[in-house]
C-alpha positions in Angstrom: 0.2 0.2 0.3 1.1 3.7 -1.1 1.3 5.5 2.1 2.2 9.2 1.9 2.9 11.6 5.0 2.9 15.2 5.1 3.4 17.3 8.2 3.3 21.1 8.4 5.3 22.8 11.3 6.3 26.7 11.5 10.2 27.3 11.1 11.6 30.0 12.2 13.9 31.9 10.0 18.0 31.9 9.5 17.0 35.7 8.9 14.9 36.8 11.6 10.8 36.2 12.1 9.3 32.9 10.5 8.1 31.2 7.5 4.3 30.8 7.1 4.4 27.4 6.0 6.9 24.5 5.9 5.5 21.1 4.8 7.7 18.1 4.9 6.7 14.9 2.8 7.5 11.2 2.4 6.3 8.5 0.1 7.5 5.1 1.0 6.4 3.6 -2.3 8.6 6.0 -4.6 11.4 6.7 -2.0 10.3 10.3 -1.9 11.5 12.6 0.7 11.0 16.4 0.1 10.4 19.8 1.6 8.5 22.9 0.6 9.0 26.2 2.5 6.9 28.7 1.6 8.5 32.4 3.2 5.9 34.7 2.4 2.5 35.3 0.3 2.1 39.3 1.2 2.3 39.7 -2.8 0.6 36.4 -4.1 1.1 32.7 -4.3 4.8 31.3 -3.5 6.6 30.3 -6.6 9.9 28.9 -6.6 11.7 26.1 -8.4 12.1 22.5 -6.9 15.8 21.8 -6.2 16.8 17.9 -6.7 19.8 17.3 -4.6 21.8 14.8 -2.4 21.9 16.8 0.6 23.7 14.5 3.5 20.4 15.4 5.6 17.5 16.5 6.5 18.8 19.3 8.5 21.0 20.1 5.5 18.1 20.3 3.1 15.9 22.1 5.6 18.6 24.8 5.9 18.7 25.2 2.2 15.0 25.4 1.7 14.6 27.8 4.2 17.4 30.4 2.6 15.9 30.0 -0.8 12.4 30.7 -0.1 13.1 33.6 1.8 15.2 35.1 -1.1 12.6 33.9 -3.5 10.2 36.5 -1.7 12.6 39.0 -1.9 13.5 38.4 -5.5 9.8 38.6 -6.5 9.2 41.6 -5.1 12.3 43.5 -6.3 11.4 42.1 -9.7 7.9 43.7 -9.5 6.0 40.3 -9.7 2.7 39.6 -7.6 4.1 36.7 -6.2 5.5 35.3 -3.0 8.2 33.4 -1.9 8.6 29.7 -2.1 11.4 26.9 -3.0 10.9 23.0 -2.7 13.8 20.4 -2.4 14.0 17.0 -2.8 16.7 14.8 -1.1 18.7 12.5 -3.4 20.6 12.0 -6.5 18.2 12.9 -9.3 20.8 10.8 -11.6 19.9 7.5 -9.9 16.5 7.9 -7.5 14.6 10.5 -10.1 11.2 8.4 -11.0 8.1 8.6 -12.8 6.5 7.6 -9.6 8.6 9.6 -7.2 8.1 12.9 -9.5 4.0 11.9 -9.6 4.3 11.5 -5.6 5.7 14.9 -5.5 3.1 16.7 -7.4 0.5 15.1 -5.4 2.3 16.4 -2.7 2.4 20.4 -4.3 -1.2 19.7 -4.9 -2.3 19.3 -1.7 -1.4 23.2 -0.9 -3.9 24.2 -3.1 -2.2 26.9 -4.9 -0.1 28.6 -2.3 3.1 27.2 -4.1 3.6 27.2 -7.2 6.7 25.1 -8.5 9.0 25.2 -11.6 12.7 23.9 -12.6 15.8 24.4 -10.4 19.2 22.4 -9.7 18.6 18.5 -10.8 15.1 19.3 -12.4 13.9 19.9 -15.5 11.2 21.5 -18.2 10.3 17.4 -18.5 10.3 16.9 -15.5 7.6 19.6 -14.3 5.6 18.1 -17.4 5.5 14.8 -15.1 4.7 16.6 -11.9 2.0 18.7 -13.9 0.2 15.5 -14.5 -0.7 15.2 -10.8 -0.7 19.1 -10.2 -2.2 22.4 -11.5 0.7 24.7 -10.0 3.3 24.1 -11.9 5.5 26.4 -14.4 8.5 26.1 -16.3 7.3 23.5 -18.8 8.0 22.5 -22.1 7.4 24.5 -24.9 5.4 21.4 -26.4 3.1 21.6 -23.3 2.5 25.5 -23.7 5.2 26.3 -21.4 8.3 28.6 -21.1 11.0 25.8 -21.4 14.0 26.5 -19.9 14.1 29.2 -17.5 18.0 29.2 -17.4 17.9 31.1 -20.8 16.2 34.4 -19.3 18.4 34.1 -15.6 21.6 34.2 -17.9 20.1 37.1 -19.7 19.1 38.9 -16.7 22.6 38.3 -15.2 23.7 39.8 -17.9 21.6 42.7 -17.4 22.6 43.3 -13.8 26.5 43.0 -14.8 26.0 45.9 -17.6 24.4 48.2 -15.0 26.9 47.2 -12.3 29.9 48.1 -15.1 28.2 51.5 -15.6 28.4 52.0 -12.1 32.0 51.3 -11.7 33.5 52.1 -15.2 30.7 54.7 -16.2 29.7 52.4 -19.4 27.9 49.2 -19.5 29.7 47.9 -22.0 31.8 44.4 -21.0 34.1 44.9 -24.1 37.8 44.2 -23.0 36.6 43.6 -19.6 38.1 40.4 -18.5 35.5 38.1 -16.6 35.5 34.7 -14.4 32.2 32.6 -14.6 32.4 30.2 -12.0 30.1 27.1 -13.0 29.0 26.5 -16.7 26.2 24.8 -16.2 22.6 26.1 -17.3 23.1 29.2 -16.4 26.8 30.0 -16.8 27.0 28.7 -20.2 24.2 31.1 -21.4 26.1 34.1 -19.6 29.3 32.9 -21.0 27.8 33.3 -24.7 26.3 37.3 -24.2 30.1 38.1 -22.7 31.6 36.9 -25.5 28.8 38.7 -28.1 29.6 41.8 -26.0 33.6 41.7 -26.4 34.6 40.0 -22.9 37.5 37.9 -22.6 35.9 35.3 -20.7 37.8 32.4 -18.0 35.5 29.6 -16.7 35.6 26.9 -14.3 33.0 23.9 -13.2 33.5 20.9 -11.5 32.4 19.2 -14.8 35.2 18.7 -17.2 32.1 17.5 -19.8 30.5 21.4 -19.5 34.1 23.1 -19.5 35.0 21.3 -22.5 31.3 21.6 -24.1 31.9 25.8 -23.7 35.4 25.5 -24.7 34.4 24.0 -28.1 31.6 26.1 -28.5 33.0 29.9 -27.8 36.1 30.5 -29.4 38.3 32.6 -27.1 37.1 31.2 -23.4 39.9 30.0 -21.7 39.6 27.4 -18.5 41.0 26.9 -15.5 41.3 24.0 -12.7 39.1 25.3 -10.1 37.2 28.3 -8.6 40.0 28.7 -6.1 42.2 29.1 -9.1 39.5 31.3 -11.0 39.3 33.9 -8.1 43.1 34.4 -8.2 43.4 35.4 -11.7 43.3 38.8 -13.1 39.6 39.7 -13.2 37.3 42.6 -13.4 34.0 40.5 -12.7 33.3 37.4 -10.9 30.7 35.8 -11.8 29.3 32.6 -9.3 26.9 30.5 -11.6 27.0 27.4 -9.2 25.5 26.6 -5.9 25.1 29.1 -2.9 27.8 30.4 -0.5 30.3 31.0 -2.9 31.8 34.1 -1.3 33.2 32.9 1.6 35.7 34.9 3.7 38.6 33.1 2.0 37.3 33.7 -1.6 36.9 37.3 -0.7 40.3 38.0 0.4 41.7 36.6 -2.4 39.8 37.9 -4.8 41.0 40.6 -7.1 37.5 41.4 -9.0 36.0 45.2 -9.1 32.7 43.7 -9.3 30.7 40.5 -8.5 27.7 39.7 -10.7 26.7 36.1 -11.0 23.7 33.5 -11.4 24.1 31.7 -8.0 21.3 32.0 -5.2 22.8 32.8 -1.5 26.3 33.6 -2.9 27.2 35.8 0.9 28.3 32.4 3.0 27.4 34.4 6.3 26.0 37.9 7.4 28.7 40.4 7.1 30.2 39.0 4.0 28.8 42.1 2.0 30.7 44.1 4.6 34.1 42.0 4.0 33.1 43.0 -0.2 32.7 46.5 0.6 36.1 46.9 3.1 37.8 45.5 -0.2 36.8 48.0 -2.5 34.3 45.1 -4.2 30.7 46.3 -5.7 28.2 43.3 -5.1 25.5 42.9 -7.4 23.0 41.4 -5.0 22.2 37.7 -6.4 18.6 37.8 -6.1 18.4 41.1 -7.7 20.4 40.1 -11.0 18.9 36.4 -11.0 15.4 37.0 -11.5 15.4 36.5 -15.2 14.2 32.8 -14.5 11.5 33.5 -12.4 10.3 36.3 -14.3 10.3 33.7 -17.5 7.9 31.2 -15.5 5.9 33.4 -14.0 4.8 35.1 -17.6 3.7 31.4 -18.0 1.0 32.3 -15.5 -0.5 34.4 -18.2 0.1 32.6 -21.2 3.8 32.4 -21.7 5.0 35.2 -24.2 8.9 35.3 -24.5 9.2 38.9 -25.7 6.9 40.0 -23.2 9.3 38.0 -20.6 12.7 39.3 -22.3 11.5 43.0 -21.8 10.7 42.5 -18.2 13.8 40.9 -17.3 15.9 43.8 -19.5 14.4 45.8 -16.4 17.1 44.2 -14.4 19.7 46.5 -15.6 17.4 49.8 -14.6 16.6 47.6 -10.9 20.3 46.9 -10.2 21.6 50.2 -11.1 19.2 51.8 -9.0 20.4 49.5 -5.8 23.9 50.4 -6.2 23.2 54.2 -6.2 20.6 53.8 -3.2 23.5 51.6 -1.4 26.2 54.6 -2.4 23.5 57.3 -1.4 22.9 55.9 2.2 26.0 54.4 2.7 25.0 50.7 3.0 25.9 47.5 1.4 24.2 46.5 -1.9 22.7 43.7 -0.3 21.2 46.3 2.4 19.6 48.5 -0.2 18.1 46.0 -2.3 16.4 43.9 1.1 15.2 47.9 2.0 13.7 48.1 -1.5 12.1 44.7 -1.3 10.6 44.8 2.0 9.3 48.2 1.0 7.1 47.1 -1.7 6.3 43.8 0.2 5.1 46.0 3.6 3.5 48.5 0.9 1.1 45.9 -0.9 0.3 43.2 1.7 -0.5 45.6 4.1 -4.5 44.8 3.5 -3.3 40.4 3.8 -0.7 39.0 5.7 -1.1 35.6 3.8 -2.5 34.7 0.1 -5.7 32.2 -0.1 -6.8 30.6 -3.1 -10.2 32.0 -4.3 -13.0 30.2 -3.0 
C-alpha cells in the first residue's frame, strides 16, 4: 500500500521572523523525501523551483530550502511580480533516484497545498520533469514548450545576470559595456553557459571553471577564445574585472573574498554570501556586489509569465529591466552608505509592506 505522510511545521527563519509554512513529505512507495518552504505570500502565491539534490541529511535540506524560499520572496518583490516566496527540495541523487513515480508523488504533494505554492525547475530538475509533475498537479510552471510552457528558465536567468552586470559596469566604470573586461564565470551549467555567450558577444575576455570537465569542454568548443582554469580557487586568483558565481550558494566565503581581485561580483548563483557580514568584507575590499536575487530574477520572470500564457518577448522585456533595478540598488547603497545587499533588501521589503498591508497571507480564490 502506498503511504504518503505530510507534516506542516512553523519554522523559525535564519533571516529573522518565521516562514508562513514549511511542509515535509515522505512517500514510502516511490522513495520521495521532500520539503516545501513558503516564506511569504503577502504579494501572492509563493513561486520557486524544486531542487533535487543529494543533501547529507534532512537538516542540510531544511537549511537550504529556508534560505532559498526567503530569497525568492525578495526576488519576486524586487522584480515587481505579484508573487510570494516559495521553494522546494527533494532529497536524493536525481541521476539515481528520479522516477516517474517519485515525480508524480511529489506532484500530489504540491497539489495538496491548493495553490499557495507553484513549483518550477531548479538544480536537478528540468521542464520535462515539470510535465510529469503536472500530470498530478495544477500548480506547475517552467514546463516544456510542447506543453505551452516557457521551457528552460536558465535562458532569461542568464540574460538578467548579464543585464545586472552591465548595470554594475556602468556604476563602476561609467559604461555598461563589458568589451575588453576579464570576466570569470564559476559554473558553466545551465545559467553559466548562456551567460558566457552574452559575454563573448559583448567582447569580454572570459575565463571559466566547473566541477564538470564535460561542461567546461562544451563551452570551450562552442565559444572561441574562452579559456578554462582547474577550479574556483584558481579562478578567483586570476586577474579579473568581474567575478560571476553561477554554481551553488555560499560562493562568497571569507577566503574567496580575501583572494578576489575583481572590482565587481555579479553572478547567477543563489545565496552567494556565505554568512551575514560577508557583504561588509566585500565593501571593505572595494568590491561592488550586485545582489544575487536582484540580478538572477530573469528565470523567475520567465516562469511567472507562463501563468499569463507565455510570451518570450514580454518576459524578456521585463527581464531587461533588471539593468535599471540593479543600477538603482547600487546608487541607493552608495547614497545611503550601506551595502548593496542592504539596499536591495530595503527596496524589496518596502514593496512587500506597502502592497501586502491589507493581508498577511495569500489564500486561493474560493
